[in-house]
C-alpha positions in Angstrom: 0.0 0.0 0.0 1.4 3.4 -1.0 1.1 6.2 1.6 0.3 9.5 -0.2 0.1 11.6 3.0 2.0 14.9 2.8 3.7 16.4 5.9 3.1 20.1 6.4 6.4 21.9 7.2 6.6 23.8 10.5 7.6 27.4 11.0 9.7 28.1 14.1 9.8 31.6 15.7 12.5 33.0 17.9 13.5 36.4 19.2 16.9 38.1 19.4 18.5 39.3 21.6 15.7 38.7 24.2 12.0 39.2 24.7 12.3 41.6 27.7 13.1 45.1 26.5 13.2 48.7 27.5 11.7 51.4 25.2 14.2 52.2 22.5 15.9 48.8 22.5 16.2 46.9 19.2 14.7 43.5 18.8 14.4 41.1 15.9 11.8 38.3 15.4 13.3 35.4 13.4 11.1 33.0 11.5 12.6 29.8 10.0 11.2 26.7 8.4 12.2 23.5 10.2 14.4 21.4 8.0 14.3 23.8 5.0 16.0 27.1 4.4 15.5 28.4 0.8 12.7 29.9 -1.3 10.3 30.9 1.5 8.4 34.1 1.9 7.3 34.9 5.4 4.2 36.6 6.9 3.8 38.1 10.4 0.8 38.1 12.8 -0.1 39.5 16.2 -2.2 37.4 18.5 -5.3 39.3 19.5 -5.4 40.3 23.2 -8.8 38.7 23.9 -10.3 35.3 24.5 -10.7 34.7 20.7 -7.0 34.3 20.3 -7.1 35.4 16.7 -4.1 35.9 14.4 -4.1 39.4 12.8 -1.8 40.0 9.8 0.5 42.9 10.6 -0.1 45.9 8.3 3.6 46.0 7.4 4.1 42.3 7.4 5.8 42.5 3.9 8.9 44.1 5.4 9.7 40.9 7.2 9.2 38.7 4.0 12.9 37.6 4.2 12.5 35.9 7.6 13.5 38.7 9.9 11.0 41.3 11.3 12.9 44.0 13.3 11.8 46.8 15.6 14.8 49.1 15.5 13.5 51.0 18.4 10.9 49.1 20.5 7.9 51.0 21.7 5.2 50.2 24.2 2.8 49.5 21.4 5.0 46.6 20.3 4.3 44.6 23.5 2.4 41.6 22.4 2.5 38.0 21.2 3.5 37.1 17.6 3.4 34.2 15.2 4.7 33.7 11.7 4.0 31.5 8.6 5.9 30.9 5.4 5.0 30.0 1.8 6.7 29.2 -1.4 6.0 28.2 -5.0 2.9 28.6 -7.2 0.4 27.4 -6.2 1.4 28.3 -2.7 2.9 25.7 -0.3 2.2 26.8 3.2 3.7 26.0 6.6 1.7 25.8 9.8 1.6 28.8 12.1 4.7 29.0 14.2 5.0 28.8 18.0 3.8 31.9 19.8 6.6 34.4 20.8 5.8 37.2 23.3 7.7 40.5 23.3 7.5 42.6 26.5 8.5 46.3 26.4 8.9 48.3 29.6 8.6 52.1 29.6 11.5 54.2 30.9 9.1 56.2 33.0 5.7 54.5 33.0 2.6 56.5 33.9 1.3 53.6 36.0 2.8 51.0 38.3 1.8 47.3 38.7 1.8 46.8 42.5 2.2 43.2 43.6 1.6 42.0 47.2 3.7 40.2 48.5 6.2 42.4 46.6 8.3 39.9 44.7 8.2 38.1 41.4 8.1 34.5 42.7 5.3 33.2 44.8 4.4 30.0 46.7 1.5 27.8 45.5 -1.8 27.9 47.5 -1.0 31.4 48.8 -3.0 34.5 47.9 -1.5 37.1 45.5 -2.9 40.7 45.0 -2.2 42.9 42.0 -3.2 46.5 41.3 -2.5 49.2 38.8 -1.8 52.5 40.5 -1.0 56.0 39.1 -0.3 59.3 40.7 -4.0 60.4 40.4 -5.4 57.1 41.9 -7.3 56.6 38.6 -9.4 53.5 38.0 -8.9 53.7 34.2 -6.5 50.8 34.2 -7.1 47.1 34.2 -4.8 44.2 35.1 -4.1 41.8 32.2 -2.1 38.6 32.1 -0.6 36.3 29.6 -0.2 32.7 30.8 -1.2 29.9 28.4 -3.4 32.4 26.6 -4.4 36.1 26.9 -6.6 36.9 29.9 -7.8 39.9 31.8 -9.4 41.1 35.0 -12.1 43.7 35.2 -11.0 46.8 37.1 -7.6 48.0 38.3 -7.1 45.3 41.0 -7.3 41.6 41.1 -6.7 38.9 43.8 -5.7 35.3 43.2 -6.9 33.6 46.3 -5.0 30.4 45.9 -2.0 30.4 43.5 -1.4 27.4 41.3 1.5 26.9 38.9 -0.7 27.7 35.9 -0.9 31.2 37.2 2.7 31.7 36.2 2.9 34.3 33.4 3.3 37.9 32.6 1.0 40.5 34.2 0.7 44.2 33.3 -1.5 47.2 33.3 -3.6 48.2 30.3 -5.1 51.6 29.7 -8.7 52.2 28.4 -7.2 52.9 24.9 -5.4 49.6 24.9 -1.8 50.7 25.7 0.2 48.2 27.8 2.5 49.3 30.6 4.8 47.7 33.2 4.9 44.0 32.4 6.1 41.8 35.2 7.0 38.1 34.9 5.4 36.2 37.9 6.3 32.6 38.7 4.3 30.4 41.0 6.3 27.5 42.5 6.1 24.9 45.2 8.6 24.8 48.2 11.6 27.0 47.3 11.4 30.5 45.7 13.8 33.4 45.2 12.8 36.8 46.7 13.8 39.4 44.2 12.6 43.0 43.4 9.6 43.5 41.1 11.0 46.6 39.4 14.3 47.1 37.7 17.2 48.0 40.0 19.0 51.3 39.3 22.8 51.4 39.0 24.4 52.3 42.4 21.5 51.0 44.4 21.5 48.0 46.7 20.2 44.6 45.6 19.0 42.0 48.2 18.1 38.5 47.3 16.7 35.9 49.7 15.9 32.2 49.4 12.5 31.3 50.9 11.1 27.9 51.8 7.3 27.4 52.0 7.4 25.2 55.1 9.6 27.2 57.4 8.6 30.0 59.8 10.2 32.4 59.2 10.7 31.1 55.6 14.4 32.2 55.1 16.4 29.3 53.9 20.2 29.0 54.1 21.1 28.2 50.5 23.5 28.7 47.6 22.9 31.6 45.1 23.6 31.4 41.4 23.8 34.0 38.6 23.6 32.7 35.0 24.3 29.2 36.2 27.5 30.1 38.2 27.7 29.9 42.0 28.3 33.3 43.4 27.6 32.9 47.1 27.0 29.8 49.3 25.3 28.8 52.5 23.7 32.2 53.4 20.1 33.2 54.0 20.4 36.3 51.8 22.7 37.8 49.2 23.4 41.5 49.2 25.1 43.5 46.4 25.7 46.9 47.9 26.4 48.9 44.7 24.7 47.5 41.6 26.2 47.9 38.2 25.1 46.8 34.7 27.3 43.7 35.0 25.0 42.4 37.7 22.1 42.0 35.2 21.2 38.4 34.6 19.2 35.3 35.7 19.4 34.5 39.4 18.2 31.5 41.5 18.9 29.8 44.8 19.5 26.1 45.6 19.3 24.0 48.7 20.8 20.5 48.7 17.7 18.9 50.3 14.8 21.3 49.7 15.5 21.9 46.0 16.0 25.0 43.9 14.0 28.1 43.0 13.0 29.1 39.5 15.2 31.6 37.8 14.4 35.4 37.9 15.7 38.0 35.6 17.2 41.0 37.4 17.2 44.1 35.2 19.6 47.0 35.9 18.9 50.5 34.6 21.3 53.4 34.4 20.6 56.5 36.4 19.4 58.4 33.3 16.6 55.7 33.0 15.5 55.8 36.5 11.9 55.0 37.3 9.6 57.3 39.1 9.1 56.6 42.8 6.1 54.3 43.4 
């Protein structure tokens, strides 16, 4: 028996240099066809920020026809989730839609702040978490949104998750009435061991304090080893303090205990004094 089934090629989407950006940073979305590299024309889509999860062709999609779609100076409006497809030949031979790739752009001086309580980016499972959007005028024109496995939103400028579960892990931010997105924060929900790190970017010259916390201790401080970008930087302490932060301290941090396990990784962003955030 002859099998005439035809396999559909897959598009693969990646981002360079990273998906977390500050206004003005360059970023490139890169679309490739798995197992094939020539003769393809690429199209670019934004995933709608509602429950319908629609793919909307970008108005300037053609500028990325060669496989690279670049924002030379990222703006807040570029925050979103993207996919790509490719085609070649006549009649057209199409790939499937690619994997989803989010891009998060943080404002240099945002008009609103996402306040998280407890004030950290990692949280224990089965513990309540509160989020609110606050500006200087105490306006209620903001709403909390999140991107976990798909887009989602909360009505109003505050929301409370009464009993965290790991699927609540995702990016949370504030959205204005006109649809502008501000202050994205990556929140991780994890069992047992977490890293306590600042919600907002750290300014050069400031002090950075990291703590390792264990869910079943009172107080929760755990004596552990601290790592940056996979390398051990301090061992067997309950907290790690960097008294004068510089750009070189930017990176992924986590803590590890020989018996209790290790925390997820958290990205610590460092901003120069000229990019200092307003006081919250």
